N, C-alpha and C positions, 0 to 999 in steps of 0.2 A: 634310365634313371637320372642321368645328367640333365636331359631335357625337362623331366618332371621337376627336378630341383630348381632349374632356371625359371620354369613357369611359376612355381610357388614363390620364388624370390621376387619375380616381377609383380605378381599379384599382391604380395605383401607391400612392396614399394608403392603400388598404386593406391592401396588403402591408406598409406601414410602420407599421401600427397596433400599438403596443406594449401595448394594453389590449384584448385580444380579449374579446368578449361570450360568456358561457356561458349557454345556455338554462336557464330556471328548472327545467325538468323534470330536468336533470342535476345539480341542486344538492341535496345531502342535508343536512338540519338535524338537530341532536341536542341533548339537554338539556345535555350537557357543553360543547358549543360555545357554547350560550347563556350558560352560567355564566361561561366564560372571557371571552366578549364583554362581559358586564356588569362583570367585574373590570377589563377593559381600559379601558372607557369611564369608569369611576370613577377609575382611576389617571390617565387623560389629563386629566380635569376638574380633579383635585387639583393635578397638576403644572402645568397651564396657569395656574391661579390663583397658584401660587407663582412661576412665571416672570413673570407680570404684575407681581407685587409687586417682584421684582428689577428689572424694567424701569422701574418708577416711582422706584426708589431712585437716589441719586446717590452719588458718592464723590469724595474730594479727591485731586488729583494734585499731587505735589511735584516741582519742578524747581529745580536749583541752578546758579548761574552767578556769575561774578565781578562784584562791584559796581563799576561804572566811574564812578559819580557821586561826585566829590570836591568839587565846588564849591558844591553846594546846602547849605542850612542844615538842621539837625535840630531839630525841635520837641519840647519836653519839656512834657507836661501834668501839672500838679502840683495836689494838693489834700491838704494835710497839716495836722493840728491838733496843736500842741505845748502842753504843760501849763505854759506860761510867758506872762507878759504880753508884748504885742507890742513894747513899748519896750525889752525886755530881749534880744530875739533878732534875728538878721539872717540872711538867706539870699542866696546868690549862687552862681555857677558859675565855676570856674577850670579851663580845659582844658590839654591838654598843650603847646600853643603859648603858654602863659602869657597867654592872652586872658581877661580877666575880664568876665563878664556879670552886671551888678548886678540885684538883685531889682526895682528900680524900672522895669526895661525891660518888665515884663509881669506881675509878681506883686502881689497885693493882700494886705495885712495886715488881718485882721478880728478884733476882740476877740469872743470867744465863750465859752460855757460848755463845758468839756471833755466832761462826761458829759451831753450834751444828748439822747442817743438813749434816753430812757426811754420813748418812745412804743412801743407794742407792735409796730406795723408796722415800725418801724426796727429793733427788736431781731430780728424775724424775718428781715429782709433781711441783717443782719450774720451771723446764724447760718447762713443759706443760703450766703452768700459763703464762710464758713469751711469748710463741708462741700464746696462745689465745689472750693475750692483743695486740700483734702486728697485729694479723689478724682482731681484732675488730676495730682497727684504720683504716684499709684499707677497710673492708667490714662491714658496719653498719647493714646489714640485718642479720648478725649472732646473733645480740641481740635477735631477735625473737626466734631463736633456743634455746638460753639460757633461755628465759622466759618460753618456752614450757617445758623445761627439769626440771624446778624447781618443787620439790615435797617435801612433809614433810618426814623428816627422813634422807634426804641426808646430807652428811657432807660438810660443807664449810670451816672448819678449817683444819689446817695441823695436821698430826698425833701427838700424845703426845710426848713431849720432852723426850729425853733420854740422859740427861747430864751425863758426866763422873764425878763421885763423887771425883775422884782423882785429877781433875783439878780444880783450883780455879776459881770462876766466874769472868769474865772480862767485862760483859755487864749487862744491866738492861732491863728487859722486862716490859713494861707498857701496861697493858691490862685491859679491863672492858668496862663500858659504862657510859656516862654522859647525863643528861637531861638539855637542854639549851632552852632559849627563841627562838622563830621563827623569829629572826632578824639576820642580818649579824654579824659575830663574828670572833674570832681569837683563834684557839687552837694551843698552842705552847709548845715545850719542849726546855728548855734552862738551863743554868748553875744555880745551887742554888735552894733552896726551895722557893716557892712563899709565900709572906707575904702580908696582906692587907695594903692598902695605901689610904689616903683620895682622891687622884687624880687618883686612879686606883689600881695598885699593883706593887710590886717590887720583885726582886729575890736576895737572899743572895749569890752573886757571888764573893764577895771579899775574901771569905775564900778558894776559889778553885784556884789552880795554873793554869796558862794558858797552861802549858806543858801537863796537863791532859785533855785538851779540845779535844774531838774526837766525832764528831757528824755523823760518819758513822752509817747508820741505815738500817734496813729492815722492811718494812711494810707488816706484814703477813695478816692483814685485816683492812680495814677502810670502814665503811658504815654508812648511815644515815637512821633513821627510824627503822621499825620492821626488825629483822634479818630473812631473807628468806633463807632457805637451798637451795643450788644448784645454787645461783646467784653469778656470778663473777663480782666484782667491779673493776673500772679502776686502782686503786692503789694496788690491791692485788698482792703480790709477788714482789713489787718494792724494789730494793736495790740501795743504794747510798754509795759511798766511798769518805770520805773527803780527799782532797789533802792538806789541811792546818788546823792548829789548830783553827784558827779564820775563820770559814766558816759558811755561812748562807744558809739553804735550804728552799725554799719557794714553797708552793703549793697553787695556786689560784683556788678555787673550786666554781662551780655554782651548787646549789642543786635544783632539780626539784621534787616537791611532785608528787607521782605516786600511782595510785590505780591499782593493778594487779588482774585480774580475769581470771583464766585459768581453765581447767577441772581438774587440780590437786591441785591447791591452790588458795586462795583468800586472799589478804593482802593489807595493806596500807604501802608503803615504800617510798623511795626517790632514784631517780637516780641522778648522778652527772657527770659533766665533769670537767677536771682538766688541768691546765697549770703549768708547772714546771719551776723553775728558781733557780740557785745556783750561789753564788759569794763569794769571799774571802773578809773579812772585813779588810780594810786598810784605816785608817783615814787620813794618809798622802797623799794617792792617791785620796781621795774624796769618797771612798766607805765606807759609814757610816752604822751603824746598830749594831745588837747584834748577836753573834754566837748562833746558835740553829736551830731548825726545826719549821717552822711556816706554819700553814695551815689556810689560810684566806678563809672563806666560806661566800657565799651570797645566800639568799633564793629567788628563782624565784616566781613571782606573779602568774604564770600560773601553773595549775595542769593537769597532763596527766593521762588519764584513758586508760589502755591497756586491751583489752578484746579479748580472744581467741574465734573465731567464726568458725562455721562449716556449710557446705552446707546443706540446708534442704533436706529431703528425696523426697518431691514433686518436687523440682527443679531438683534433680538427675533423677527422672522418666521422667520429661519433656525433659531434655537434651538427655536422652537415646532414647526416642521416636523420637526426631528430628534426631538423628544419624541414626536410623534404617530406618525411612521413607525417609530421604534424600538420603541415599545410594541406596535404592531400586528405587526411582524415577530417580536418576542420572544415574545409570547403565542401567535402562530401556530406557531412552532417548538416551544414548550413543550407546546402542545395536541397537536401531531402526535406528539411523543415519548411523551407520557403515554398517548395512545390506542394507540400501537404496543405499549408495554409492557403495557398492560391486555389487549390482544388476545392477546399471547404467553402471559401468565399464564393467561387463561381457556381458551385452546386446550390447554395442557398439563393443566389441571384436567379438561377433558372427556376427553382421551385417557386419563388415568389412571383415570377412573371407568368407561370403556367395557370391557366383558368380551366378548371374542370367543368364539363357539361353535365347538367342535371335534368332529369325527366320528372314532371309532376305526376303524382299518384292520386287516385280518386279520394282517398281519405285525407288529402291535404299534405301528405309527406312527399318528399322528393327522393328520387332514386338516382344514385350516382353510378349504378352498375351499367355496363354496356350490355345490349341485348345479345342473347345467345344465338348462335347461328345453328339452325337445324337443317335436316334434309328437306323438310317440307317448305322451307322458306325460299328455296330456289325455284319452286314451281310457280 
């Protein structure tokens, strides 16, 4: 009984075989078939390599949602050099809620030489930053490359300063970080130290001569949120030269909370876009204001989640099977059609070149029939 059941099972499986075996004696090979097969195998190999390259690549996925975090503080990372002595300038933040954050809460005033970057390496870095910033303004897709290249341990700051001790400092480097409320605010650097005021704040600018005003500056680094190594921000490497003593530089910044998740780093930071404006203060001409550097920032209500994604392995296998099967099917169809067309053309050529023999009949007609062979014709 068991043998009968096994035979029935084997017979059933043979009937379900979707890949019947053809004896080799029934298979006909040809030179054209070999040529098509060679082309098919070459195409499969090339597309397989290309598909594997796509499988290894990653892309950035952007998702948007409402930012529901209103209670946390926003960190501002600052590294700005101003062409004035440290005792003449003051930096602080005043937000929309009239909350003042003094520079003493996290900023350091360091007397330096303004044009310290005479070293060849530093000049190369500055030129590279300028080229990257210009390219980012033209091709926004480069931001994905920057996100992918971010990794822990990469340096975002410039090389250590090597000021000449023989030359007296002529500028002030203001660097460090501040924690502010997540509301619109104004970070500014102007003449005189900031002092608290019932209606906001004020700066002691009366003791500084107008001839010493010079707000030429260089922004080595400005970012919001967690400091991520390897990320290039829009204002990094920006340089401005004041054409007048009473000149105002304004930067209007829109900050977007961003969660970054890549295969190298995962962090919560902030992207920002900036619009620049500069003008000379001339009250007689109607250009009012205060000389200095003003960075007015606003916080976006939307939060962006940037995730680095990769093609799943099963999807790679499905695409690979589709490539191999599609090429085999397509080349087989094309080979069959080409062979059929060639046979039709050659058959017509042979029929056209064939000349049939005709025998004349007594009544003037012709006979195209071959004579019949009988037994008496052999005698």
